[in-house]
C-alpha positions in Angstrom: 0.0 0.0 0.0 1.4 3.4 -1.1 1.5 6.0 1.7 0.0 9.4 1.1 2.7 12.1 0.8 1.8 14.8 3.3 4.9 16.9 3.6 8.0 17.8 1.5 10.5 16.0 3.7 10.7 13.6 6.7 13.7 14.2 9.0 14.5 10.9 10.9 16.4 11.2 14.1 17.4 8.0 16.0 18.3 8.6 19.7 20.4 6.3 21.9 22.2 7.8 24.9 22.8 11.1 23.2 20.4 13.3 25.3 23.3 15.6 26.1 23.3 16.8 22.5 19.6 16.2 21.6 18.4 19.8 22.3 21.1 21.2 20.1 20.0 18.8 17.3 16.2 19.5 17.7 16.7 23.3 17.9 18.4 23.2 14.5 15.5 21.3 13.0 12.4 22.9 14.5 13.8 26.3 13.6 14.3 25.4 9.9 13.4 28.4 7.7 11.5 25.9 5.5 8.5 24.8 7.6 6.9 22.0 5.5 8.7 19.2 7.4 8.0 16.1 9.4 10.3 15.3 12.4 10.4 11.6 13.3 12.3 10.8 16.5 13.0 7.1 17.2 13.9 6.5 20.8 16.0 3.3 20.6 15.5 2.4 24.2 17.8 5.3 25.3 18.7 5.5 29.0 18.3 9.2 29.3 15.4 11.7 29.3 14.7 11.6 25.6 10.9 11.6 25.9 10.9 14.6 28.3 13.2 16.6 26.0 11.0 15.9 22.9 7.8 16.8 24.8 9.2 20.1 25.8 9.0 21.3 22.2 5.2 21.0 21.8 5.5 20.9 18.0 2.8 19.1 16.1 5.3 18.3 13.3 7.1 15.9 15.7 6.3 12.2 15.7 7.8 10.4 18.7 8.3 6.6 18.6 9.8 4.3 21.2 11.5 0.9 20.8 10.9 -1.6 23.6 14.5 -2.7 23.5 17.7 -1.4 21.8 17.7 -2.5 18.2 20.6 -0.4 16.9 20.9 2.5 14.4 20.0 0.4 11.3 16.7 -0.7 12.6 15.9 2.7 14.3 16.2 4.3 10.9 14.1 1.5 9.4 11.4 2.3 11.9 11.6 5.9 10.9 11.3 4.9 7.2 8.1 2.9 7.8 6.5 5.7 9.7 7.4 8.6 7.3 5.1 10.6 5.0 7.5 13.0 3.3 8.2 13.2 -0.5 11.9 13.1 0.6 13.6 11.6 3.6 16.8 12.7 5.3 18.6 11.5 8.4 20.2 13.4 11.2 22.2 11.8 14.0 21.0 13.1 17.3 24.5 14.3 18.3 24.8 16.3 15.1 22.6 19.1 13.7 21.6 21.0 10.5 22.1 24.5 9.2 18.8 26.2 9.8 18.5 26.9 6.0 19.3 23.3 5.1 15.8 22.1 4.1 15.1 25.4 2.2 18.2 24.8 0.2 17.3 21.2 -0.5 13.8 22.3 -1.6 15.4 24.8 -4.1 17.6 22.0 -5.5 14.6 19.7 -5.8 12.7 22.4 -7.8 15.6 22.7 -10.2 15.6 18.9 -10.9 13.8 16.1 -9.1 16.4 13.4 -8.4 16.5 10.2 -6.3 19.3 11.5 -4.2 20.3 15.1 -3.4 23.8 15.1 -1.9 25.0 18.1 0.2 28.1 18.8 2.1 28.9 18.5 5.8 31.1 20.6 8.1 33.1 18.9 10.8 33.2 20.2 14.4 34.4 19.0 17.8 32.9 19.3 21.3 36.3 19.1 22.8 38.7 22.0 23.6 40.6 23.0 20.5 44.2 21.9 20.1 46.6 20.8 17.4 45.5 17.1 17.5 41.8 18.0 17.3 42.3 20.7 14.6 44.3 18.2 12.5 41.6 15.6 12.9 38.9 18.0 11.9 41.0 19.0 8.8 41.5 15.4 7.8 37.8 14.5 8.2 36.7 17.7 6.4 38.8 16.7 3.5 37.1 13.2 3.4 33.7 14.9 3.5 34.5 17.3 0.7 33.2 16.7 -2.9 36.5 15.8 -4.7 35.1 13.7 -7.5 33.1 14.1 -10.7 30.2 11.7 -10.2 28.5 10.0 -13.2 24.9 9.3 -12.1 24.8 6.3 -14.4 27.3 4.5 -12.1 26.1 5.5 -8.6 26.7 2.2 -6.9 30.1 2.0 -8.4 30.9 5.6 -7.2 29.8 4.6 -3.6 31.9 1.4 -3.5 34.9 3.3 -4.9 34.4 5.8 -2.1 33.9 8.7 -4.4 30.6 9.3 -2.4 30.8 8.9 1.3 28.6 6.1 2.6 27.2 8.1 5.6 23.4 8.1 5.5 23.3 11.7 6.6 24.3 14.5 4.3 21.8 13.3 1.6 18.1 13.7 0.9 16.5 10.6 -0.6 13.2 10.3 -2.6 10.8 8.3 -0.4 10.0 5.9 -3.3 13.7 4.9 -3.3 13.8 4.5 0.5 10.6 2.4 0.4 12.1 0.0 -2.1 15.4 -0.3 -0.3 13.7 -0.7 3.2 12.1 -4.0 2.0 15.7 -5.5 1.9 17.1 -4.0 5.1 17.6 -7.1 7.3 16.3 -7.1 10.8 19.7 -7.3 12.5 21.4 -5.1 15.1 24.6 -3.4 13.8 26.8 -1.0 15.7 29.3 -0.5 12.9 29.0 -0.3 9.1 25.2 0.1 9.3 25.5 3.2 7.1 27.5 1.2 4.6 24.9 -1.6 4.3 21.9 0.7 4.0 23.7 3.0 1.5 24.8 0.0 -0.7 21.2 -1.2 -1.0 19.8 2.3 -1.6 22.5 3.2 -4.3 21.8 -0.1 -6.0 18.3 1.1 -6.8 19.1 4.8 -7.3 18.9 6.2 -10.9 19.5 9.9 -10.5 21.7 12.2 -8.4 22.3 15.9 -7.9 24.9 17.8 -5.9 24.2 20.8 -3.7 27.4 22.6 -3.0 26.6 23.9 0.5 27.8 22.8 4.0 24.3 22.1 5.4 25.1 19.2 7.8 27.1 19.8 11.0 29.0 16.7 12.0 30.6 16.4 15.5 33.6 14.1 15.1 34.3 13.0 18.7 31.1 11.3 19.7 30.6 8.2 17.5 32.7 5.0 17.1 34.0 5.7 13.5 36.6 8.3 14.5 37.7 6.8 17.7 41.3 5.5 18.0 41.9 1.9 19.3 43.7 3.5 22.3 40.2 4.3 23.5 38.7 0.9 22.6 39.0 -2.4 24.4 39.9 -5.6 22.5 36.3 -6.7 23.1 34.9 -3.5 21.6 37.2 -3.8 18.6 36.2 -7.4 18.1 32.5 -6.2 18.1 33.4 -3.6 15.4 35.1 -6.2 13.2 32.2 -8.6 13.6 29.7 -6.0 12.6 31.6 -4.8 9.6 32.1 -8.3 8.3 28.4 -8.9 8.9 27.4 -5.8 6.9 29.4 -7.1 3.9 27.8 -10.5 4.2 24.3 -9.1 4.1 25.2 -6.9 1.1 26.2 -10.1 -0.7 22.9 -11.7 0.4 21.0 -8.7 -1.0 22.8 -9.1 -4.3 21.6 -12.7 -4.4 18.0 -11.6 -4.0 18.5 -9.5 -7.2 20.3 -12.4 -8.9 23.3 -10.0 -9.3 25.9 -11.7 -7.1 28.0 -12.7 -10.2 27.6 -9.5 -12.1 28.1 -7.2 -9.1 30.3 -9.5 -7.0 33.3 -7.1 -7.4 31.3 -4.5 -5.5 31.0 -7.0 -2.6 34.8 -7.8 -2.6 35.7 -4.1 -2.8 33.4 -3.2 0.1 34.8 -6.1 2.0 38.4 -5.0 1.5 37.5 -1.3 2.2 36.1 -2.3 5.6 39.2 -4.5 6.3 41.5 -1.6 5.4 39.5 0.9 7.5 39.7 -1.3 10.6 43.4 -2.0 10.0 44.2 1.7 9.7 42.7 2.2 13.2 45.4 0.0 14.8 48.5 1.2 12.9 50.0 3.1 15.9 48.5 0.9 18.7 50.9 -0.5 21.2 48.8 -3.7 21.3 48.7 -3.9 17.5 49.4 -7.7 17.3 46.4 -8.6 19.4 44.1 -6.2 17.5 45.4 -7.6 14.2 44.6 -11.2 15.3 41.0 -10.1 16.0 40.7 -8.4 12.6 42.1 -11.5 10.7 39.6 -13.8 12.6 36.6 -11.9 11.1 37.9 -11.3 7.5 38.9 -14.0 5.1 42.6 -13.5 4.2 42.1 -15.3 0.8 39.5 -12.8 -0.2 41.7 -9.9 0.8 44.7 -11.3 -1.1 42.7 -12.0 -4.2 41.2 -8.6 -4.2 44.7 -7.0 -3.8 46.0 -9.0 -6.7 43.2 -7.8 -8.9 43.8 -4.2 -7.7 47.5 -4.5 -8.4 46.7 -5.6 -12.0 44.3 -2.6 -12.5 46.9 -0.2 -11.1 49.5 -1.7 -13.4 47.2 -1.1 -16.4 46.7 2.5 -15.4 50.5 3.1 -15.0 51.1 1.5 -18.5 48.4 3.8 -20.0 50.0 6.9 -18.4 53.5 5.9 -19.7 52.1 5.3 -23.1 50.4 8.7 -23.1 53.7 10.3 -21.9 55.5 8.8 -25.0 52.9 10.3 -27.4 53.1 13.9 -26.1 56.0 16.3 -26.7 59.1 15.7 -24.6 59.8 19.4 -23.9 56.5 20.4 -22.3 53.3 18.6 -21.2 50.8 18.5 -18.3 48.9 15.4 -17.3 46.2 15.6 -14.6 45.1 12.2 -13.4 44.0 10.6 -10.1 45.2 13.1 -7.4 48.3 14.0 -9.4 49.4 16.8 -11.7 52.5 15.6 -13.7 54.4 18.4 -15.4 57.2 17.6 -17.9 59.6 20.4 -18.9 62.5 19.4 -21.1 62.6 15.9 -19.7 62.3 17.1 -16.1 59.2 15.6 -14.3 57.4 17.4 -11.5 54.5 15.7 -9.7 52.1 17.9 -7.7 49.1 16.7 -5.5 45.7 18.1 -6.2 42.6 18.3 -3.9 40.3 16.8 -6.6 40.2 13.3 -8.2 40.1 12.8 -11.9 38.9 9.4 -13.3 40.3 10.1 -16.8 43.6 11.8 -17.7 43.5 15.4 -18.8 46.4 16.2 -21.1 47.8 19.5 -22.1 50.8 19.9 -24.4 52.5 22.8 -26.0 50.6 22.1 -29.2 47.2 22.1 -27.5 48.0 25.3 -25.7 49.2 27.0 -28.9 46.1 25.9 -30.7 43.9 27.5 -28.0 46.0 30.7 -28.2 45.8 30.9 -32.0 44.7 28.5 -34.8 43.0 28.7 -38.2 40.7 25.9 -39.6 39.9 26.1 -43.3 39.7 22.4 -44.1 35.9 22.1 -43.5 34.0 24.3 -45.9 31.0 24.4 -43.5 33.1 25.1 -40.4 35.8 27.6 -41.2 37.1 29.6 -38.2 39.9 31.5 -36.5 40.6 30.6 -32.8 42.1 33.4 -30.7 42.6 32.8 -27.0 40.0 30.1 -27.0 37.4 32.2 -28.8 36.1 30.9 -32.2 35.4 33.4 -34.9 33.5 31.9 -37.8 34.7 32.8 -41.3 
């Protein structure tokens, strides 16, 4: 049965032991400049005074739902999905908040073009006192949250798996029809890690269109959740739980592909997601004094054969790319050229090679040589009778 759409957007906020920050979150939402919103708060059996905080707002746009026991973030969002009525759905973690103009900006983007997913930027903050370590961490996370890639909406799942689009559920507005379809395949399992990944993979599998809103509308606080926490702050037992949940999320993604009869065609997406989770968990223990014990836990949950086979495949792909770049370099003039590819700008001047790093990622190489630069400065085309022109400083003048 198709639900009647009553509002423009449903904002789903799961709550579990984050009452300390809940008022900050709700203030940013009830005070949105765009008023046609629905606010769904799912109390996932939180131990604090969530209900009392919510009641203090006396706002008829708020729908309050309580779980009888703690089900985890994945299922709290699923509960919100099933009780939503908006044309679009967005998610806000209860320890984060929105720019008060966020929904107004999303609505403007929707009016420009109606897409399955509207992606917008996030700004990183910290609740802790500022210091060099915190500022560096904020800077690193902000870089990860930035839009560095050119996204082809024909390959949205591929872009997500390749980490060109962050897999956080927040920072995006989704068409409710898309969420309704994906929700049918969200398993009834409790996850405390990689729950965003699993839900995003299923959603992006069905997504057909995508638009980008170049505004920092989501305010993300880095020092509250598990994802940014160092293993110095985690017990071996907690790390084991993170590894188990990450591995489980990948397993259920593969099970989802099987329901679509796509495990063979899209199997590489499973392997890549599997490896990415392994790499992410391994990076957390690089500088840990108890690294060997943590590594043993990680290896117990992730199949080493799958990791090695994927790395072998990745090495082959990287080798092909390097060969292509070398081949391109041979074709272009020896004395001057610029190649922009991946995160690199390679400049060759009279055989001297200079490699610079760039903020943005390029899927395909952009090539500039002296000839191409000179052609843009000045060139004449008289070969085509129907298209004769003079080009001066990039401007075409028809003859």
